[in-house]
DSSP file (Angstrom, degrees, kcal/mol; ACC not computed):
  #  RESIDUE AA STRUCTURE BP1 BP2  ACC     N-H-->O    O-->H-N    N-H-->O    O-->H-N    TCO  KAPPA ALPHA  PHI   PSI    X-CA   Y-CA   Z-CA
    1    1 A M              0   0    0      0, 0.0     6,-0.0     0, 0.0     0, 0.0   0.000 360.0 360.0 360.0 140.3    0.0    0.0    0.0
    2    2 A E    >   -     0   0    0      1,-0.1     3,-1.1     4,-0.1     0, 0.0  -0.415 360.0-124.1 -69.1 145.6    1.2    3.5   -0.9
    3    3 A P  T 3  S+     0   0    0      0, 0.0    -1,-0.1     0, 0.0     0, 0.0   0.787 108.5  48.8 -64.4 -27.5    2.1    5.7    2.2
    4    4 A N  T 3  S+     0   0    0      2,-0.1    -2,-0.0     0, 0.0     0, 0.0   0.445  89.1  99.5 -93.3  -0.1   -0.3    8.5    1.1
    5    5 A Q  S <  S-     0   0    0     -3,-1.1     2,-0.0     1,-0.1     0, 0.0  -0.712  78.5-114.7 -89.8 135.8   -3.3    6.3    0.5
    6    6 A P        -     0   0    0      0, 0.0     2,-0.2     0, 0.0    -4,-0.1  -0.357  32.3-111.1 -66.9 147.2   -6.0    6.1    3.3
    7    7 A Q    >   -     0   0    0      1,-0.1     3,-1.1    -6,-0.0     2,-0.0  -0.526  35.1-106.3 -76.3 144.3   -6.4    2.7    4.9
    8    8 A K  T 3  S+     0   0    0      1,-0.2     3,-0.1    -2,-0.2    -1,-0.1  -0.370 100.9  18.8 -67.3 150.6   -9.6    0.8    4.2
    9    9 A N  T 3  S+     0   0    0      1,-0.2     2,-0.5    -2,-0.0    -1,-0.2   0.682  92.7 128.0  62.5  21.4  -12.2    0.7    7.0
   10   10 A K    <   -     0   0    0     -3,-1.1     2,-0.5     2,-0.0    -1,-0.2  -0.932  41.2-163.4-109.2 131.4  -10.6    3.6    8.8
   11   11 A L        -     0   0    0     -2,-0.5     2,-0.7    -3,-0.1    -3,-0.0  -0.955  10.1-150.8-118.7 125.9  -12.9    6.6    9.8
   12   12 A N        -     0   0    0     -2,-0.5     2,-0.5     2,-0.0    -2,-0.0  -0.857  18.2-167.0 -95.8 112.5  -11.5   10.0   10.8
   13   13 A I        -     0   0    0     -2,-0.7     2,-0.4     2,-0.0    -2,-0.0  -0.880   4.1-155.4-105.9 126.9  -14.0   11.6   13.2
   14   14 A E        -     0   0    0     -2,-0.5     2,-0.5     0, 0.0    -2,-0.0  -0.806   4.6-165.1-101.5 142.8  -13.7   15.3   14.0
   15   15 A L        -     0   0    0     -2,-0.4    -2,-0.0     4,-0.0     2,-0.0  -0.955  12.8-145.3-129.4 110.5  -15.0   16.8   17.2
   16   16 A S     >  -     0   0    0     -2,-0.5     4,-2.5     1,-0.1     5,-0.2  -0.303  25.1-114.0 -70.7 159.3  -15.4   20.5   17.4
   17   17 A D  H  > S+     0   0    0      1,-0.2     4,-1.2     2,-0.2    -1,-0.1   0.895 116.5  53.1 -59.5 -41.0  -14.7   22.3   20.7
   18   18 A E  H  > S+     0   0    0      1,-0.2     4,-0.5     2,-0.2     3,-0.4   0.925 113.0  41.7 -62.6 -45.9  -18.4   23.3   20.9
   19   19 A V  H >4 S+     0   0    0      1,-0.2     3,-1.2     2,-0.2    -1,-0.2   0.866 108.0  61.9 -69.9 -35.4  -19.7   19.8   20.5
   20   20 A A  H 3< S+     0   0    0     -4,-2.5    -1,-0.2     1,-0.3    -2,-0.2   0.785  93.0  65.1 -61.9 -27.6  -16.9   18.4   22.8
   21   21 A E  H 3< S-     0   0    0     -4,-1.2    -1,-0.3    -3,-0.4    -2,-0.2   0.817  98.4-154.0 -64.2 -29.7  -18.4   20.5   25.7
   22   22 A G    <<  -     0   0    0     -3,-1.2     2,-0.4    -4,-0.5    -1,-0.1   0.035  10.8 -99.4  79.1 169.4  -21.5   18.4   25.5
   23   23 A T        -     0   0    0     -4,-0.1     2,-0.2    -3,-0.0    -1,-0.1  -0.997  31.8-125.4-130.8 125.2  -25.1   19.2   26.5
   24   24 A Y        +     0   0    0     -2,-0.4     2,-0.3     2,-0.0    30,-0.1  -0.475  32.6 175.1 -72.3 137.4  -26.5   18.1   29.8
   25   25 A S        +     0   0    0     -2,-0.2    18,-0.3    18,-0.1     3,-0.1  -0.995  23.6 173.9-142.3 137.7  -29.7   16.1   29.7
   26   26 A N  S    S+     0   0    0     16,-2.0     2,-0.3    -2,-0.3    17,-0.2   0.182  75.1  44.3-125.0  14.8  -31.7   14.3   32.4
   27   27 A L  E     -A   42   0A   0     15,-1.3    15,-3.3     2,-0.0     2,-0.4  -0.949  59.5-169.9-155.4 136.1  -34.7   13.3   30.3
   28   28 A A  E     -A   41   0A   0     -2,-0.3     2,-0.5    13,-0.2    13,-0.2  -0.996   5.4-161.8-128.0 136.1  -35.0   11.7   26.9
   29   29 A I  E     -A   40   0A   0     11,-2.5    11,-2.9    -2,-0.4     2,-0.5  -0.972  10.4-161.6-117.1 129.1  -38.2   11.4   25.0
   30   30 A I  E     +A   39   0A   0     -2,-0.5     2,-0.3     9,-0.2     9,-0.2  -0.938  14.6 167.7-117.7 127.8  -38.3    8.9   22.1
   31   31 A T  E     -A   38   0A   0      7,-2.4     7,-3.2    -2,-0.5     2,-0.3  -0.877  11.8-167.6-126.7 164.2  -40.8    8.8   19.3
   32   32 A H  E     -A   37   0A   0     -2,-0.3     5,-0.2     5,-0.2     2,-0.2  -0.993  15.2-166.1-151.7 158.0  -40.7    6.9   16.1
   33   33 A S        -     0   0    0      3,-2.7     3,-0.1    -2,-0.3    70,-0.1  -0.614  54.2 -81.6-123.2-171.3  -42.3    6.4   12.7
   34   34 A R  S    S+     0   0    0     -2,-0.2     3,-0.1     1,-0.2    69,-0.0   0.812 128.3  31.2 -63.7 -29.4  -41.9    3.6   10.2
   35   35 A S  S    S+     0   0    0      1,-0.2     2,-0.3    25,-0.1    -1,-0.2   0.522 120.8  25.1-112.4  -6.7  -38.6    5.0    8.9
   36   36 A E        -     0   0    0     24,-0.2    -3,-2.7    -3,-0.1     2,-0.4  -0.999  53.9-136.8-157.8 156.4  -36.9    6.8   11.8
   37   37 A F  E     -AB  32  59A   0     22,-2.9    22,-3.0    -2,-0.3     2,-0.5  -0.943  20.7-156.4-110.2 137.0  -36.5    7.2   15.6
   38   38 A V  E     -AB  31  58A   0     -7,-3.2    -7,-2.4    -2,-0.4     2,-0.6  -0.972   6.2-168.6-117.8 122.6  -36.4   10.7   17.1
   39   39 A V  E     -AB  30  57A   0     18,-3.1    18,-2.7    -2,-0.5     2,-0.6  -0.947   2.6-164.9-114.2 115.2  -34.7   11.2   20.4
   40   40 A D  E     -AB  29  56A   0    -11,-2.9   -11,-2.5    -2,-0.6     2,-0.5  -0.886   7.9-152.8 -99.8 123.8  -35.2   14.5   22.1
   41   41 A F  E     -AB  28  55A   0     14,-3.2    13,-3.1    -2,-0.6    14,-1.5  -0.858  18.8-173.8 -99.1 128.7  -32.8   15.2   25.0
   42   42 A I  E     -AB  27  53A   0    -15,-3.3   -16,-2.0    -2,-0.5   -15,-1.3  -0.906  22.9-143.9-127.1 146.0  -34.2   17.6   27.6
   43   43 A K  E     - B   0  52A   0      9,-1.2     9,-0.6    -2,-0.3     2,-0.4  -0.952  21.3-169.4-110.4 114.8  -32.8   19.3   30.7
   44   44 A M        -     0   0    0     -2,-0.6     7,-0.1     7,-0.1    -2,-0.0  -0.837   6.1-154.0-101.8 140.4  -35.4   19.5   33.5
   45   45 A L    >   -     0   0    0     -2,-0.4     3,-1.8     3,-0.4     5,-0.1  -0.915  30.0 -98.0-113.1 142.2  -34.8   21.6   36.6
   46   46 A P  T 3  S+     0   0    0      0, 0.0    -1,-0.0     0, 0.0     0, 0.0  -0.281 105.8   9.6 -58.0 135.3  -36.3   21.0   40.0
   47   47 A G  T 3  S+     0   0    0      1,-0.2    -3,-0.0     2,-0.0     0, 0.0   0.446 100.5 109.9  78.1  -0.1  -39.4   23.0   40.7
   48   48 A I    <   -     0   0    0     -3,-1.8    -3,-0.4     1,-0.1    -1,-0.2  -0.935  53.1-161.2-111.2 115.5  -39.7   24.4   37.2
   49   49 A P  S    S+     0   0    0      0, 0.0     2,-0.4     0, 0.0    -1,-0.1   0.417  71.1  69.9 -78.5   4.5  -42.7   23.0   35.3
   50   50 A K        +     0   0    0     -5,-0.1    -5,-0.3     2,-0.0     2,-0.3  -0.959  57.5 175.2-124.4 140.9  -41.3   23.9   31.9
   51   51 A A        -     0   0    0     -2,-0.4     2,-0.4    -7,-0.1    -7,-0.1  -0.982  18.7-136.6-142.2 152.8  -38.3   22.3   30.1
   52   52 A K  E     -B   43   0A   0     -9,-0.6    -9,-1.2    -2,-0.3     2,-0.5  -0.844  24.4-111.9-111.8 146.9  -36.7   22.8   26.7
   53   53 A V  E     -B   42   0A   0     -2,-0.4   -11,-0.3   -11,-0.2     3,-0.1  -0.644  30.4-173.5 -70.1 125.2  -35.4   20.2   24.2
   54   54 A K  E     +     0   0A   0    -13,-3.1     2,-0.3    -2,-0.5   -12,-0.2   0.713  66.2   5.6 -94.6 -25.5  -31.7   20.8   24.2
   55   55 A S  E     -B   41   0A   0    -14,-1.5   -14,-3.2     2,-0.0     2,-0.4  -0.974  57.9-156.3-158.8 143.7  -30.8   18.4   21.3
   56   56 A R  E     -B   40   0A   0     -2,-0.3     2,-0.5   -16,-0.2   -16,-0.2  -0.993  10.0-169.8-125.3 127.2  -32.7   16.2   18.8
   57   57 A I  E     -B   39   0A   0    -18,-2.7   -18,-3.1    -2,-0.4     2,-0.5  -0.969   6.3-158.2-117.7 130.7  -31.1   13.2   17.3
   58   58 A I  E     -B   38   0A   0     -2,-0.5     2,-0.3   -20,-0.2   -20,-0.2  -0.940  17.3-178.9-112.3 126.8  -32.8   11.4   14.3
   59   59 A L  E     -B   37   0A   0    -22,-3.0   -22,-2.9    -2,-0.5    -2,-0.0  -0.889  29.7-117.1-125.8 150.4  -31.8    7.8   13.7
   60   60 A T     >  -     0   0    0     -2,-0.3     4,-2.6   -24,-0.2     5,-0.2  -0.491  39.6-109.8 -72.5 157.7  -32.6    5.0   11.3
   61   61 A P  H  > S+     0   0    0      0, 0.0     4,-2.0     0, 0.0     5,-0.2   0.883 120.2  53.2 -57.4 -37.5  -34.3    2.0   12.9
   62   62 A Q  H  > S+     0   0    0      1,-0.2     4,-1.9     2,-0.2     5,-0.1   0.920 110.8  44.9 -64.5 -43.3  -31.1    0.0   12.3
   63   63 A H  H  > S+     0   0    0      2,-0.2     4,-2.6     1,-0.2    -1,-0.2   0.874 109.5  56.3 -69.9 -35.7  -28.9    2.6   13.9
   64   64 A A  H  X S+     0   0    0     -4,-2.6     4,-2.3     1,-0.2    -1,-0.2   0.910 108.3  48.4 -59.7 -41.4  -31.3    2.9   16.9
   65   65 A K  H  X S+     0   0    0     -4,-2.0     4,-2.0     2,-0.2    -1,-0.2   0.896 111.1  49.4 -67.4 -39.7  -31.0   -0.8   17.4
   66   66 A R  H  X S+     0   0    0     -4,-1.9     4,-2.4     2,-0.2    -2,-0.2   0.885 110.2  52.3 -64.5 -38.0  -27.1   -0.6   17.3
   67   67 A L  H  X S+     0   0    0     -4,-2.6     4,-2.7     2,-0.2    -2,-0.2   0.918 107.6  50.9 -64.3 -44.0  -27.3    2.3   19.8
   68   68 A V  H  X S+     0   0    0     -4,-2.3     4,-2.5     1,-0.2    -1,-0.2   0.925 111.5  48.3 -58.9 -44.9  -29.4    0.3   22.2
   69   69 A K  H  X S+     0   0    0     -4,-2.0     4,-2.3     2,-0.2    -2,-0.2   0.919 112.1  48.4 -62.5 -44.1  -26.9   -2.6   22.0
   70   70 A A  H  X S+     0   0    0     -4,-2.4     4,-2.3     1,-0.2    -2,-0.2   0.898 112.1  49.2 -64.3 -40.7  -23.9   -0.3   22.5
   71   71 A L  H  X S+     0   0    0     -4,-2.7     4,-2.7     2,-0.2     5,-0.2   0.916 110.4  50.8 -63.9 -43.1  -25.7    1.3   25.5
   72   72 A Q  H  X S+     0   0    0     -4,-2.5     4,-2.1     1,-0.2    -2,-0.2   0.916 111.6  47.8 -61.1 -43.3  -26.5   -2.1   27.1
   73   73 A E  H  X S+     0   0    0     -4,-2.3     4,-2.0     1,-0.2    -1,-0.2   0.903 114.1  46.5 -64.5 -41.2  -22.8   -3.2   26.7
   74   74 A N  H  X S+     0   0    0     -4,-2.3     4,-2.6     2,-0.2    -2,-0.2   0.864 110.5  51.9 -71.7 -35.6  -21.5    0.1   28.2
   75   75 A I  H  X S+     0   0    0     -4,-2.7     4,-2.9     2,-0.2     5,-0.2   0.912 109.2  51.5 -64.7 -41.4  -24.0    0.0   31.1
   76   76 A K  H  X S+     0   0    0     -4,-2.1     4,-1.9    -5,-0.2    -2,-0.2   0.928 111.8  46.3 -60.6 -45.4  -22.9   -3.6   31.9
   77   77 A K  H  X S+     0   0    0     -4,-2.0     4,-1.7     2,-0.2    -2,-0.2   0.916 113.0  50.3 -62.9 -43.3  -19.2   -2.5   31.9
   78   78 A F  H  X S+     0   0    0     -4,-2.6     4,-3.0     1,-0.2     5,-0.3   0.937 111.4  47.4 -59.4 -48.8  -20.0    0.5   34.1
   79   79 A E  H  X S+     0   0    0     -4,-2.9     4,-2.0     1,-0.2    -1,-0.2   0.819 107.4  56.9 -67.0 -30.4  -21.9   -1.6   36.6
   80   80 A T  H  < S+     0   0    0     -4,-1.9    -1,-0.2    -5,-0.2    -2,-0.2   0.891 117.4  34.7 -63.7 -39.0  -19.1   -4.1   36.7
   81   81 A M  H  < S+     0   0    0     -4,-1.7    -2,-0.2    -3,-0.2    -1,-0.2   0.849 135.5  20.4 -82.4 -37.0  -16.7   -1.3   37.7
   82   82 A H  H  < S-     0   0    0     -4,-3.0    -3,-0.2     1,-0.3    -2,-0.2   0.432 106.4-105.9-120.1  -2.2  -19.0    0.8   39.9
   83   83 A G     <  -     0   0    0     -4,-2.0    -1,-0.3    -5,-0.3    -2,-0.1  -0.196  60.0 -31.0  94.1 168.9  -21.9   -1.3   41.0
   84   84 A N        -     0   0    0      1,-0.1     2,-0.5    -4,-0.1    -8,-0.0  -0.252  58.5-122.9 -62.4 142.0  -25.6   -1.4   39.9
   85   85 A I        -     0   0    0    -10,-0.1     2,-0.1     1,-0.0    -1,-0.1  -0.759  31.0-128.2 -83.1 125.3  -27.2    1.8   38.8
   86   86 A K        -     0   0    0     -2,-0.5    -1,-0.0     1,-0.1     0, 0.0  -0.439  25.4-103.0 -75.4 149.6  -30.2    2.5   40.9
   87   87 A G        -     0   0    0     -2,-0.1     2,-0.3     1,-0.1    -1,-0.1  -0.223  37.9-110.5 -65.5 160.5  -33.6    3.2   39.3
   88   88 A S    >   -     0   0    0      1,-0.1     3,-0.9     2,-0.0    -1,-0.1  -0.714   3.6-145.1 -97.0 144.8  -34.9    6.7   39.1
   89   89 A D  T 3  S+     0   0    0     -2,-0.3     3,-0.4     1,-0.2    -1,-0.1   0.469  98.1  70.9 -80.3  -1.6  -37.9    8.0   41.0
   90   90 A M  T >   +     0   0    0      1,-0.2     3,-1.4     2,-0.1    -1,-0.2   0.312  63.5 104.9 -95.1   8.0  -38.6   10.2   38.0
   91   91 A D  T <  S+     0   0    0     -3,-0.9    -1,-0.2     1,-0.3    -2,-0.1   0.766  83.4  43.5 -61.2 -26.0  -39.7    7.2   35.9
   92   92 A Q  T 3  S+     0   0    0     -3,-0.4    -1,-0.3     2,-0.1    -2,-0.1  -0.130  75.7 150.6-113.9  37.0  -43.4    8.1   36.2
   93   93 A I    <   -     0   0    0     -3,-1.4     2,-0.4     1,-0.1    -3,-0.1  -0.552  41.2-136.9 -71.4 123.2  -43.3   11.9   35.6
   94   94 A P        +     0   0    0      0, 0.0     2,-0.3     0, 0.0    -2,-0.1  -0.681  40.4 150.4 -79.7 132.0  -46.5   13.2   34.1
   95   95 A F        -     0   0    0     -2,-0.4     2,-0.4     0, 0.0     3,-0.0  -0.980  37.7-134.0-154.5 164.3  -45.8   15.7   31.3
   96   96 A S        -     0   0    0     -2,-0.3     0, 0.0     1,-0.1     0, 0.0  -0.986   4.3-154.7-124.9 133.3  -47.2   17.0   28.1
   97   97 A L        -     0   0    0     -2,-0.4    -1,-0.1     2,-0.2     0, 0.0   0.650  34.8-134.7 -79.0 -14.7  -45.3   17.5   24.9
   98   98 A G  S    S+     0   0    0      1,-0.2    -2,-0.0    -3,-0.0    -1,-0.0   0.722  72.4  59.4  72.3  20.7  -47.8   20.1   23.8
   99   99 A G  S    S-     0   0    0      3,-0.0    -1,-0.2     0, 0.0    -2,-0.2  -0.951  91.2 -64.2-163.3 179.3  -48.1   18.8   20.3
  100  100 A P        -     0   0    0      0, 0.0     2,-0.1     0, 0.0     3,-0.1  -0.301  59.5 -90.4 -74.0 159.7  -48.9   15.9   18.1
  101  101 A T        -     0   0    0      1,-0.1   -70,-0.0    -2,-0.0     0, 0.0  -0.436  56.3 -92.2 -65.8 141.9  -47.0   12.6   18.1
  102  102 A A        +     0   0    0     -2,-0.1     2,-0.3    -3,-0.1   -70,-0.2  -0.291  50.9 179.5 -60.2 138.1  -44.2   12.6   15.5
  103  103 A Q              0   0    0     -3,-0.1   -70,-0.1   -70,-0.1    -1,-0.0  -0.968 360.0 360.0-137.2 152.9  -45.1   11.2   12.1
  104  104 A A              0   0    0     -2,-0.3   -71,-0.1   -72,-0.1    -1,-0.1   0.397 360.0 360.0-107.8 360.0  -43.1   10.8    8.9
């Protein structure tokens, strides 16, 4: 192989400073259609009945399934190192999205 030719199956991923800072989220709402999954990441603050979507990620069904598998594997590794993650008392929060269910 020539020294200046890119290697096959190698992906160069760039991460800007702004994206590297990240966005905090403590709630995710997932909707789907036949062709895509939409994940809205939200930051809720205690005592404030209103919250804004901070980021929306749209995935193909295939990628959504790969993401679930990757999350399950990483949670297992985390719990092996740090112990079980306790369930949240926020699992049953009543809320309204204020709009129709996502459709494609």
